[in-house]
Steps between C-alpha positions, in 0.01 A plus 500: 500500500190719485537529119322245285763330274436528127356195330746268332435508122693180418710226658828365382544130425766268372480151341519235776741207486247241373417725201870545413562122529215418265599770253864386505395145412407620148861593420804278444727443799787708354291817469602789730270541795530871464352478152215283633421755768511791260278316255244421774492867610449615140200286431339540842165675518363634826176658619490882524485462876849340490833577345826299450772581754840617381692184416847664497627338823386153385647546157833605647510205727409259220768650270765415758428127491412460134853388415505223764418166343297227677260727692141382515206738471432462873859600583482797263179616670682482836785716373250739335356575846840502675645825643759549230684816398586506131672842505787377702741278293622315814141424605423378142793258504388367839143450377620300197723289730200423722297405191775262385491335843126445464534373144772254605328419831836528682770737612276712720727521803581861584879451501495309172362787288800699367287791382439597862755759602557372852863618495366855560449398864873455547591844378537782746201727537524826309269779394572470125214474252644181349507328837142595576383395150656159549331463837166591356532250221589228743210600718256470208648164412459369851142616513430321169668185633280503812193562284584203277577277799128502590400402148787277395594358844664192360753707307569809710560335840718758685227724619648539850841585362335747261339673799836522676667645189215748464564628856871539429432691180253729680750566783768597252258717308421693817865545585579616139214747508628641829847546360359636178301760693806614693580724206390852585394585146298187464323562833422854388357373167294233677364758744409728210320223327307417815393863535381514142306182543349631825397826329337308211317286751372799689386670182319185392328469834387869479367442153305194608361686805401792283319275259320336790402843641656419835641796682842469657642690793858582559465511879597143555866476435711206575772561745842379415627213708759591762780262580474497878773237538759735361393779730507267794845377413618862464348585841659199658839576354467863608401394849791259524740774381358741758522250781859409409585870482341566843687200646827640360424844642411348836829308506689812404328697779587224752860501386515874521354507845732224624799692358390818670454322828846346478654842421319658794621228734856542378482880544356457849775255598772734363356797692485306826861380453616864438324620815662221706845597368443867587388409857808276551733775376347763731546276809866443409560882482336556839724242658 
């Protein structure tokens, strides 16, 4: 924070919605909105203190809905700003299905859209890549549905149900990732990637500190966290084992002592009976 940030040479801008609406009014209704956007970006001129932002995300979003008839310019602007993912075929199909619902002004209930792969929630959880990919696609679709429900509330009305489905998808994704990481090789690869990323981060921090002429010391080292609960459990289990062992030894000693006392009593009684017999026999001989 003590370093003065470098001055910003230029700022990125993008044509706002009113400009796009006015520019689109010069073209016939059947002209592709993607073409209109490209044409506007080609003829735009900006001051040297500004530059035009990369329009690739907007162009990809507009390309998905260009084939949907009946969409107004306002609706196309909404989908242009929506969180779409054009690289996933399943997400692209869902985006076009949502655009058709907006164009027809109906059919926006969550369970009435066949492109949503809700059946994946009924399958058993597994760690396969296909299962995870389907869950990710459904998660993106649910996020897009929730996003559109705030802008097209009269069409996409199942916002509460979408939130519940989103929680179910996230719960299955966590379980699938847990089962997927149960593979020893995959855990080892993930640990190696984390170590490489940590080393790169440390090297980058050292480079930034060296550039800022800030000395670093190696005296402060972070101590690894110790899981005391495990140790306490081990001590408790060891103590219980020792106490049980001592109790068993004590019971054995008591049994042994009682057995010895019984044997001594029996021996004493037998000796006394022998002496009495001898005394009786001696008296008989004297008589």
